[in-house]
C-alpha positions in Angstrom: 105.0 60.4 125.3 107.3 57.1 125.7 108.7 57.2 129.2 111.7 55.2 129.3 113.6 53.8 132.5 117.5 54.4 133.5 118.7 52.9 136.2 121.3 55.4 137.9 122.0 59.5 137.8 126.1 58.9 137.2 127.7 60.1 134.5 126.5 56.9 131.8 122.7 57.1 133.6 122.6 60.4 132.6 124.1 60.0 128.8 121.5 57.6 127.8 118.5 59.8 129.4 119.9 62.6 127.2 119.8 60.3 124.2 116.5 59.1 125.1 115.8 62.8 125.1 116.7 63.4 121.7 115.0 60.3 120.6 111.5 62.5 121.8 111.0 59.7 124.4 110.9 60.8 128.4 113.2 59.9 130.5 112.5 58.6 133.7 116.1 58.3 136.4 116.4 56.0 139.1 118.8 57.1 141.7 119.0 55.7 144.9 121.8 58.7 146.0 120.9 62.3 147.2 122.3 64.1 143.7 123.5 63.1 140.8 126.5 62.2 139.0 128.0 58.5 139.9 131.4 59.0 140.9 131.8 62.7 139.6 132.0 65.3 141.9 133.3 68.3 142.3 134.4 70.3 145.8 136.1 73.7 146.3 138.6 73.7 149.7 140.5 76.7 150.6 140.5 77.9 146.8 141.9 74.3 145.3 139.8 73.0 143.0 139.4 69.0 143.8 138.0 66.2 141.0 136.9 63.3 143.8 136.7 60.8 140.5 136.8 61.3 136.5 138.5 64.6 136.0 138.6 64.7 132.5 138.1 63.3 128.4 140.0 62.0 126.0 140.8 64.3 123.4 141.6 61.6 121.4 137.5 59.8 121.4 135.4 62.3 119.8 132.1 61.7 120.8 132.9 63.2 124.2 133.8 66.3 123.0 130.5 66.3 120.4 128.3 65.4 123.9 130.1 69.3 125.3 129.5 70.9 122.3 125.3 69.4 122.3 124.6 70.0 125.9 125.9 73.3 125.6 129.1 73.5 127.3 131.6 74.0 125.2 133.0 77.3 126.8 133.5 76.1 129.8 135.9 72.8 128.3 139.4 73.5 129.9 143.0 72.2 128.3 145.3 71.1 129.6 148.2 74.0 130.2 151.4 73.8 129.5 153.8 71.3 130.1 150.3 69.3 131.2 152.3 67.1 133.9 151.0 64.6 136.2 151.7 63.4 139.2 150.7 60.6 141.3 151.1 62.2 145.2 152.7 59.1 147.5 153.2 59.9 150.7 154.1 63.6 150.5 156.1 63.5 147.7 155.0 64.3 143.7 156.1 62.1 141.1 155.9 63.0 137.5 154.0 60.1 135.3 156.3 59.4 132.5 156.3 60.9 129.1 155.6 60.3 126.9 153.2 58.5 128.0 149.5 56.7 127.5 146.7 56.4 130.7 150.3 56.3 132.5 152.2 53.7 130.4 155.3 54.8 129.3 156.2 54.4 125.9 159.4 54.6 125.2 163.2 52.9 127.4 163.6 57.0 128.4 159.7 57.3 129.9 159.9 54.8 131.9 164.2 54.6 133.0 162.2 58.4 134.8 159.2 56.6 135.7 160.3 57.1 139.4 157.1 56.2 141.3 158.2 52.7 140.7 161.5 50.6 142.2 163.7 49.0 139.8 162.7 45.6 140.3 159.3 47.6 139.3 160.5 49.0 136.3 162.8 46.3 134.6 159.0 44.7 135.2 157.4 46.9 133.1 160.3 46.5 130.6 159.1 43.0 130.3 156.0 43.3 129.2 156.8 43.0 125.6 157.8 39.3 126.4 154.3 38.9 128.4 152.0 35.8 126.7 148.8 36.4 125.9 145.9 35.3 127.7 144.1 32.9 126.5 141.7 31.9 129.5 137.7 33.4 128.1 136.0 35.5 130.7 136.0 38.8 132.0 139.1 40.0 133.1 139.5 43.9 135.7 141.2 46.9 134.3 143.5 45.3 137.8 144.3 41.9 136.8 144.9 42.7 133.3 148.1 45.8 134.5 148.6 43.0 137.2 149.8 40.1 134.9 151.3 42.0 132.3 153.4 44.8 134.2 153.6 43.5 137.8 151.7 43.5 140.9 153.4 47.2 141.7 151.8 49.0 139.4 148.6 47.8 140.1 149.3 49.3 144.0 151.2 52.8 142.5 149.2 53.5 139.6 146.6 55.6 138.6 143.8 54.8 136.6 143.9 50.9 138.0 141.1 50.2 139.7 139.5 46.4 141.2 135.8 46.8 140.1 136.5 48.2 136.5 136.1 45.0 133.4 138.2 45.8 130.4 136.4 45.9 127.4 139.3 44.6 125.3 137.0 44.0 122.2 136.8 48.2 122.1 140.2 48.5 122.0 141.4 45.7 119.9 146.0 46.5 120.4 145.3 46.1 123.4 146.9 42.5 124.7 147.1 41.0 120.6 150.2 40.2 120.2 152.2 40.7 124.1 152.9 44.0 123.6 151.2 46.4 124.6 153.8 49.5 125.2 154.2 48.4 121.7 150.8 48.3 120.5 149.2 51.6 123.0 151.7 53.6 120.4 149.5 52.6 117.5 146.1 53.0 118.8 146.9 56.3 120.9 148.1 57.7 116.8 145.1 56.2 115.2 142.5 57.0 117.8 143.8 60.3 117.3 142.5 60.1 113.7 139.8 57.7 114.2 135.9 59.8 114.8 134.0 57.4 116.4 130.7 57.8 117.7 128.6 56.1 120.9 127.2 52.8 120.2 123.6 53.4 120.5 121.6 49.6 119.6 120.8 49.3 122.9 117.9 52.7 122.5 117.5 51.3 118.7 115.9 48.0 119.8 113.8 50.3 121.5 112.1 51.8 118.0 111.6 55.2 120.8 109.0 56.7 119.0 106.7 59.7 120.4 
């Protein structure tokens, strides 16, 4: 049996190890920390379940649900209970994320007006997003830089899902930043992704030509 080295036991490394094993090879994982899971961690305190890191998968991404089924964990999946409102804690106040929204982005004018987490100035800046020109520069751009450029700095400081050290993969979401109106394109993206049946790209593993 062929050994395949995998660096890191975060979610990416563990999924890669699962695929390597499925293909008949033996994954050998190297992890610097004493635990697996990377940024994913669940803690229990005073009767509460606290997720420190990613806490969900998008139902519009079939590959994630398929992996859960393949691992025999389907019975442990918890769906969002109505009304399914997400909140952001700022100081001692909980602010509801706007509805409808996509990853924290209001999808219509009324939702933007109800986005009390942001100041009036920040909401006005977010509402001006359709007029922001497309980025012409080549090279990588972080998620935070993308949101700051299109929606303004306050959105980056106060909105969840935005981090400086994560790079934005625009080719994976061709509608984003395509014609200077991310909000409009996000509406189209949610519709298209619900109907999509995309599979994970294992081209890198295909090149290994794993053989038992």
